C-alpha positions in Angstrom: -26.6 -19.0 35.6 -27.6 -16.3 38.2 -24.3 -14.6 37.8 -24.5 -14.7 34.0 -28.0 -13.2 34.1 -26.7 -10.3 36.3 -23.9 -9.8 33.8 -26.2 -9.6 30.9 -28.4 -7.1 32.7 -25.4 -4.9 33.5 -24.2 -4.9 29.9 -27.6 -4.1 28.6 -27.7 -1.0 30.8 -24.2 -0.1 29.7 -25.1 -0.1 26.0 -28.4 1.7 26.3 -29.1 4.2 23.6 -30.7 7.6 23.5 -34.2 7.9 22.1 -33.0 10.5 19.5 -31.6 7.8 17.3 -34.2 6.9 14.8 -33.6 6.2 11.1 -36.7 6.2 8.8 -36.6 5.0 5.2 -39.6 5.2 2.9 -40.3 4.0 -0.7 -43.0 4.7 -3.2 -44.9 1.9 -4.9 -42.9 2.3 -8.2 -39.6 2.2 -6.4 -40.1 -1.3 -4.8 -39.6 -4.7 -6.4 -43.1 -5.8 -5.6 -45.1 -2.6 -5.9 -45.6 -2.2 -2.2 -45.3 1.2 -0.4 -42.8 1.0 2.5 -42.2 3.1 5.6 -39.8 2.1 8.3 -38.5 3.2 11.7 -35.5 2.1 13.9 -35.0 2.7 17.6 -38.6 3.2 18.5 -38.6 4.0 22.2 -38.4 2.2 25.6 -41.7 0.4 25.6 -40.8 -2.3 23.1 -43.9 -4.3 24.0 -46.3 -4.7 21.1 -50.0 -5.3 21.6 -53.2 -5.0 19.6 -55.7 -2.3 20.7 -59.0 -3.2 19.3 -61.3 -0.6 17.7 -64.2 0.5 19.9 -67.4 2.4 19.8 -68.1 5.4 22.1 -71.2 7.4 23.0 -71.6 10.7 21.3 -70.0 13.5 23.3 -67.3 11.3 24.9 -63.9 12.7 25.7 -60.6 11.0 25.2 -57.5 11.3 27.4 -54.2 12.8 26.2 -51.2 11.0 27.7 -47.6 12.0 28.4 -45.0 9.2 28.8 -46.4 6.8 26.2 -42.8 5.8 25.2 -42.0 4.5 28.6 -42.9 1.2 30.3 -45.6 2.2 32.7 -46.4 -1.2 34.2 -49.5 -2.8 32.9 -50.0 -2.9 29.1 -53.0 -0.6 29.2 -51.2 2.1 31.3 -50.1 4.7 28.8 -48.7 7.2 31.2 -49.8 10.5 32.8 -53.1 12.1 31.6 -52.4 15.8 30.8 -55.5 16.7 28.9 -58.7 15.7 27.1 -59.9 16.0 23.5 -63.3 14.9 21.9 -63.6 11.2 21.2 -64.9 9.8 18.0 -67.8 7.4 17.9 -65.7 4.6 16.2 -62.0 3.9 16.5 -59.9 1.5 14.4 -57.7 -1.4 15.6 -54.0 -0.7 15.7 -50.7 -2.1 17.1 -49.6 -0.2 20.2 -46.0 0.3 21.3 -43.8 3.2 22.4 -44.4 4.6 18.9 -47.5 3.0 17.4 -46.9 2.2 13.8 -49.8 0.6 11.9 -53.6 0.0 11.9 -56.0 -2.4 10.4 -56.4 -0.3 7.2 -52.7 -0.4 6.2 -52.1 3.1 7.5 -48.5 3.2 8.8 -46.4 5.8 10.5 -42.7 6.0 11.3 -41.1 8.6 13.6 -37.7 10.3 13.6 -36.7 13.1 16.1 -35.2 16.1 14.4 -33.1 19.0 15.7 -34.6 22.5 16.0 -33.3 25.9 17.0 -33.3 26.7 20.8 -35.6 29.7 20.3 -38.5 27.3 19.5 -38.0 24.8 22.3 -40.8 24.2 24.7 -40.6 24.0 28.5 -43.0 21.3 29.6 -43.1 22.5 33.2 -44.5 26.0 32.2 -45.8 25.4 28.7 -49.4 24.9 27.7 -48.8 22.4 24.8 -50.1 18.9 25.4 -49.9 17.0 22.1 -46.8 14.8 21.7 -46.1 13.2 18.4 -46.6 9.6 19.7 -50.0 10.6 21.1 -50.9 12.2 17.7 -49.8 9.0 15.9 -52.2 7.0 18.0 -55.1 9.3 17.3 -54.3 9.1 13.6 -54.2 5.3 13.6 -57.4 5.1 15.6 -59.3 7.6 13.3 -57.8 7.6 9.8 -57.5 5.3 6.8 -55.1 7.2 4.5 -51.9 9.1 4.8 -53.5 12.4 3.8 -56.3 11.9 6.4 -53.6 11.3 9.0 -51.6 14.4 8.1 -54.7 16.6 8.3 -55.7 15.1 11.7 -52.2 15.2 13.2 -51.6 18.8 12.1 -55.0 20.0 13.3 -54.3 18.5 16.7 -50.9 20.2 16.8 -52.3 23.5 15.8 -55.1 23.4 18.4 -53.5 21.8 21.4 -49.9 22.7 20.8 -46.9 20.4 19.9 -45.2 19.1 23.0 -41.8 17.5 22.2 -41.0 14.4 24.2 -37.6 13.4 22.9 -35.8 16.2 24.7 -36.6 19.7 23.4 -36.4 18.7 19.7 -38.7 18.7 16.7 -40.2 15.6 14.9 -40.7 14.0 11.5 -43.3 11.4 10.7 -43.2 9.2 7.6 -46.8 8.5 6.9 -47.8 5.9 4.3 -50.8 4.0 3.0 -50.8 1.4 0.1 -50.8 4.1 -2.5 -48.5 6.9 -1.3 -46.1 8.1 1.3 -45.5 11.5 2.8 -43.0 13.1 5.1 -44.4 15.5 7.7 -42.1 17.7 9.8 -43.3 19.4 13.0 -41.5 22.2 14.8 -42.4 23.7 18.1 -43.4 27.4 18.6 -41.6 28.2 21.8 -42.4 28.6 25.5 -45.0 31.3 25.4 -47.8 29.7 23.4 -51.2 29.3 24.9 -54.4 27.8 23.4 -56.1 31.2 24.0 -53.6 33.1 21.8 -55.4 32.1 18.6 -52.1 31.2 17.1 -51.1 27.8 15.8 -49.5 25.5 18.3 -46.9 24.2 15.9 -45.1 25.0 12.6 -45.3 22.2 10.1 -44.7 21.2 6.5 -45.4 18.0 4.6 -44.2 16.7 1.2 -45.1 13.7 -0.8 -42.4 11.3 -1.9 -42.8 10.5 -5.7 -44.0 7.0 -6.4 -40.7 6.0 -8.0 -38.5 7.5 -5.3 -37.1 6.6 -1.9 -36.1 8.9 1.0 -34.3 8.8 4.4 -35.0 10.8 7.5 -31.9 10.3 9.7 -32.9 12.6 12.6 -32.6 15.6 10.3 -35.1 17.7 8.3 -35.2 16.9 4.6 -38.0 19.2 3.3 -36.5 22.1 1.3 -38.6 24.4 -1.0 -42.4 24.3 -0.4 -44.8 24.9 -3.3 -48.4 25.2 -1.9 -49.7 25.8 -5.4 -49.3 22.0 -5.7 -51.5 20.5 -3.0 -51.0 17.1 -4.4 -47.3 17.4 -3.3 -47.1 19.9 -0.5 -49.0 21.0 2.6 -47.9 23.5 5.3 -49.2 25.4 8.3 -50.3 29.0 7.8 -47.2 30.2 9.8 -44.7 28.0 8.0 -42.7 30.9 6.7 -43.8 33.8 9.0 -42.1 32.4 12.1 -38.8 32.3 10.3 -39.3 35.8 9.1 -40.1 37.0 12.6 -36.9 35.5 14.0 -34.8 36.9 11.2 -34.0 33.4 9.8 -35.4 34.4 6.4 -35.7 37.8 4.6 -38.4 38.1 2.1 -36.6 40.8 0.1 -33.4 38.6 -0.2 -34.4 37.3 -3.6 -33.6 33.8 -2.3 -36.2 31.0 -2.1 -37.5 30.0 1.3 -35.8 26.7 2.3 -37.7 25.0 5.2 -34.7 22.8 6.1 -32.4 25.8 6.4 -34.8 28.0 8.2 -35.6 25.7 11.1 -32.6 23.4 11.5 -29.5 24.2 13.5 -25.9 23.5 12.5 -25.6 20.2 10.6 -24.1 17.2 12.5 -22.1 14.2 11.5 -24.5 11.7 13.1 -27.0 12.7 10.4 -24.6 13.4 7.5 -23.1 9.9 7.8 -26.5 8.2 7.3 -27.4 10.6 4.5 -24.1 9.8 2.8 -24.5 6.0 3.2 -28.1 6.0 1.9 -27.6 8.1 -1.2 -24.2 6.6 -2.1 -25.7 3.1 -1.7 -29.0 3.5 -3.6 -28.0 6.2 -6.1 -24.2 5.9 -6.4 -24.1 7.6 -9.8 -26.5 10.5 -9.1 -23.5 12.7 -8.3 -20.0 12.6 -7.0 -20.6 11.7 -3.3 -17.8 12.2 -0.7 -15.4 9.3 -0.6 -15.6 7.8 2.9 -14.3 4.3 2.3 -11.5 3.1 4.5 -8.8 0.7 3.1 -6.3 1.1 6.0 -7.4 1.7 9.6 -4.0 3.3 10.3 -4.5 5.9 7.5 -7.9 7.6 7.5 -9.3 7.0 11.0 -9.6 10.4 12.6 -11.3 10.4 16.0 -10.9 14.2 16.5 -12.8 15.7 13.5 -16.3 15.4 12.1 -16.9 15.1 8.4 -19.9 17.3 7.7 -20.7 18.5 4.2 -23.4 21.0 3.2 -26.7 19.4 3.8 -28.0 20.8 0.5 -25.9 18.1 -1.2 -28.6 15.6 -0.3 -32.0 15.8 -2.1 -35.4 15.3 -0.5 -35.7 12.0 -2.2 -34.2 10.1 -5.1 -35.0 7.5 -7.7 -33.0 4.4 -6.8 -30.8 2.9 -9.5 -32.4 -0.5 -8.7 -35.8 -1.1 -7.2 -35.5 -1.9 -3.6 -37.0 -4.6 -1.4 -37.9 -5.1 2.3 -34.6 -7.1 2.5 -32.7 -4.1 1.2 -34.1 -1.9 3.9 -33.3 -4.5 6.5 -29.7 -4.6 5.4 -29.4 -0.9 5.5 -31.0 -0.7 9.0 -28.4 -3.3 10.2 -25.5 -1.3 8.9 -22.5 -0.6 11.1 -20.7 1.4 8.3 -18.3 -1.5 7.7 -15.3 -0.5 5.6 -15.9 3.2 6.0 -14.4 5.9 8.2 -17.3 5.5 10.5 -16.6 1.8 11.1 -15.8 1.4 14.9 -14.4 -2.1 14.3 -11.6 -0.5 12.2 -10.2 1.6 15.0 -6.4 0.8 15.3 -6.8 0.1 19.0 -8.6 -3.2 18.2 -5.5 -4.6 16.4 -3.2 -7.0 18.3 0.0 -8.7 17.1 0.0 -12.3 15.9 2.8 -14.8 16.5 4.4 -13.9 13.1 4.5 -10.2 14.0 1.5 -9.1 11.9 -1.5 -7.2 13.2 -5.1 -8.6 13.2 -8.3 -7.6 14.8 -8.9 -8.9 18.4 -11.6 -11.5 18.6 -13.3 -9.0 21.0 -13.7 -6.4 18.2 -17.3 -5.3 18.0 -19.2 -2.5 16.2 -21.1 -1.9 19.4 -18.4 -1.2 22.0 -19.8 -0.3 25.4 -18.9 3.1 27.0 -16.3 1.4 29.2 -14.7 -0.3 26.2 -14.6 2.9 24.3 -13.0 4.7 27.2 -10.4 1.9 27.7 -9.4 1.7 24.0 -10.0 5.3 23.1 -12.5 4.5 20.4 -14.6 7.3 19.0 -18.4 7.0 19.3 -19.4 7.5 15.7 -23.0 6.6 15.1 -24.0 3.3 13.5 -27.3 3.0 11.6 -28.1 0.0 13.7 -28.9 1.3 17.2 -31.2 -1.3 18.7 -34.2 -1.2 21.1 -36.9 -2.1 18.6 -38.2 -1.0 15.2 -40.0 -2.0 12.1 -40.6 -2.0 8.3 -44.2 -1.6 7.3 -44.9 -3.2 3.9 -48.2 -2.0 2.4 -49.7 -3.9 -0.5 -52.7 -2.3 -2.4 -53.6 -5.5 -4.3 -54.6 -7.5 -1.2 -57.3 -7.0 1.5 -56.0 -4.7 4.2 -55.8 -7.6 6.8 -53.4 -9.4 4.5 -51.8 -6.6 2.6 -50.3 -4.8 5.6 -47.2 -6.6 6.9 -45.5 -5.2 10.1 -41.9 -6.5 10.1 -40.8 -6.0 13.7 -37.4 -6.5 15.3 -36.6 -6.5 19.0 -33.5 -5.3 20.9 -30.9 -4.8 18.2 -31.7 -5.2 14.5 -28.1 -6.3 13.8 -28.9 -9.4 15.8 -32.7 -9.7 15.8 -34.8 -11.3 13.0 -37.6 -9.2 11.6 -40.9 -11.0 12.2 -43.8 -10.4 9.9 -47.1 -9.6 11.7 -50.1 -9.2 9.4 -52.4 -6.2 9.8 -55.2 -8.6 10.4 -53.5 -10.2 13.5 -55.9 -10.0 16.4 -53.6 -10.9 19.2 -49.8 -10.6 19.7 -47.8 -13.6 21.1 -47.0 -13.2 24.8 -43.3 -13.1 24.1 -43.6 -9.8 22.2 -45.9 -8.3 24.9 -43.6 -9.3 27.7 -40.6 -7.2 28.6 -39.4 -5.8 31.9 -35.9 -4.2 31.7 -35.3 -4.8 35.4 -36.2 -8.5 35.4 -34.8 -11.1 33.1 -37.4 -13.5 31.6 -36.6 -16.3 29.2 -40.1 -16.2 27.8 -39.6 -12.6 26.6 -38.5 -12.2 22.9 -36.7 -9.0 23.8 -34.7 -10.8 26.6 -34.0 -13.9 24.4 -32.5 -11.7 21.7 -30.7 -9.5 24.2 -29.1 -12.5 25.9 -27.6 -13.6 22.6 -26.6 -10.0 21.7 -24.7 -9.7 24.9 -23.1 -13.2 24.9 -21.5 -12.3 21.6 -19.3 -9.9 23.6 -17.4 -13.0 24.9 -15.8 -13.4 21.5 -17.6 -11.2 19.0 -15.8 -11.9 15.8 -16.6 -15.6 16.0 -19.9 -15.5 17.9 -21.5 -13.2 15.4 -20.9 -15.7 12.6 -22.4 -18.4 14.8 -25.5 -16.2 15.4 -25.9 -15.4 11.7 -25.5 -19.1 10.7 -28.8 -19.8 12.6 -30.6 -16.5 12.2 -30.2 -16.0 8.5 -31.9 -19.2 7.4 -34.7 -18.5 9.8 -35.2 -15.0 8.4 -35.2 -16.3 4.9 -37.8 -18.9 5.8 -40.1 -16.1 6.9 -39.9 -14.6 3.5 -40.2 -17.9 1.7 -43.4 -18.7 3.5 -45.1 -15.4 2.7 -46.5 -16.3 -0.7 -48.2 -19.5 0.6 -49.5 -17.6 3.7 -50.8 -14.8 1.5 -52.6 -17.2 -0.8 -54.2 -19.2 2.0 -55.3 -16.1 3.8 -56.8 -14.6 0.6 -58.8 -17.8 -0.1 -60.1 -17.7 3.4 -60.9 -14.0 3.3 -63.1 -14.3 0.2 -65.3 -16.7 2.1 -64.9 -15.7 5.8 -62.8 -12.7 6.8 -63.0 -13.8 10.5 -61.3 -17.2 9.6 -58.7 -15.4 7.6 -57.8 -13.2 10.5 -57.6 -16.2 12.8 -55.2 -17.9 10.3 -53.1 -14.7 10.1 -53.0 -14.5 13.9 -51.8 -18.1 14.1 -49.0 -17.6 11.5 -47.8 -14.4 13.1 -47.7 -15.9 16.5 -45.9 -19.0 15.3 -43.2 -16.8 13.9 -42.9 -14.9 17.2 -42.6 -18.1 19.2 -40.1 -19.3 16.6 -37.8 -16.4 17.5 -37.8 -17.2 21.2 -37.1 -20.9 20.4 -34.3 -20.0 18.0 -32.5 -17.5 20.2 -32.8 -19.8 23.2 -31.0 -22.4 21.1 -28.3 -19.8 20.0 -27.9 -18.7 23.6 -27.1 -22.3 24.7 -24.6 -22.7 21.8 -22.7 -19.5 22.5 -22.4 -20.0 26.2 -21.2 -23.5 25.7 -18.8 -22.6 23.0 -17.3 -19.5 24.5 -17.6 -20.1 28.3 -14.6 -18.9 30.3 -14.6 -22.3 32.0 -12.7 -23.7 29.0 -8.9 -23.8 29.2 -7.3 -21.1 27.2 -10.5 -19.0 26.9 
């Protein structure tokens, strides 16, 4: 077992992903099957541990630390990184769920993050720059101090303006998909370059926000999606005072050109395939008849796979948002987040190098074929590294329901490790304590009581014979996942009955149910682990 644990650890390191890999999907309340508002986030950073930070009261005049390194595992759960500044504290904070990127609070305010690309002229040097406000720190402040999406946008942008936006995912810009039970907004934040100081009197960021229509859905695949901005419609748009002037000063937009100012065009560099592929899959899946989308289906892996070219159309092809042809559900977003582009030119399992001859002279996929080849596998087989939607680490779908009390209405569907493998566990907004298995993760030390490690173990065991093992995993995981949905109605009803009489008892019930589900994941994936290692061990003859 010790050798196997070492092997699992090494493979985990080998398939580690970059932090600039988030996919956010949002949906307005008239675009979903149940009337909920949804925001979601995949690949949320390195500190995948989730814990409840309770609201607190502070004396008037208190100061609050500003941290750098929140995304990283800094030892103890309450160690958030390096303190790089201070801002005034509020007298009362709200309870929220903390992780590398903190996503939801007790009032059903939910925030998803996706790193964007920005032009090099606006990049910030942390060593010499004066900016101190990272997006993950601003998210925490918003969850501690705000109840609605509009309040969160106003707070986050005021912090960025005053203290300066400090990118933490490399030198790039950021998008936040901010939602409450009634509406969802996309906020995009761009840095102002290396020479900004708080004393300059200039804003420390460039930003724009646009509301998603209630009957629309949208995707942010590590790329800007805001286009024209109409500040005469404050119910739909917000922007910094400098949102256009910085582009004019750099020569990226000419006022006398007679052309509209396009935010996306002004502040984004050259479009990239790792974003265009996700744009294409999203819009061609949920609005296939909106227009003639590029044909990227693949019927023959020997005709159409081209590892040496990128397929990048004009980004203007894709709208800010779209009305889906069918209303979508949490399950639909889960399926999209798990996508590996099967059957398309981006499908890594369709690379010709996976195919081996059979006894009758035909070609079939090797049982080792996986949509997640390690770097060493890709180098050996000359497989291109086109980007899956599914990228792993951890992430979520926040389902926000206006017709229920906040403690019950907010559901934080969380996955650990790789969403392709992991179940999404529902954690109610009223949950007062997270199960130990979801607070426990050290990437340098395997622990069978850790949910992340339990899922990761299975995820890596599938490499022994992926094509068969993935079916075994799904045979056990899928019924478990469905049971979580099937139990929601009864749990909602019971919690609501309790809440009308005693909110404290209702929260205790929600905490119990959320924690039972988390323990269920560890139990299930320990069982799947034992099945896979027994079935596919190399100790068997002919393995």
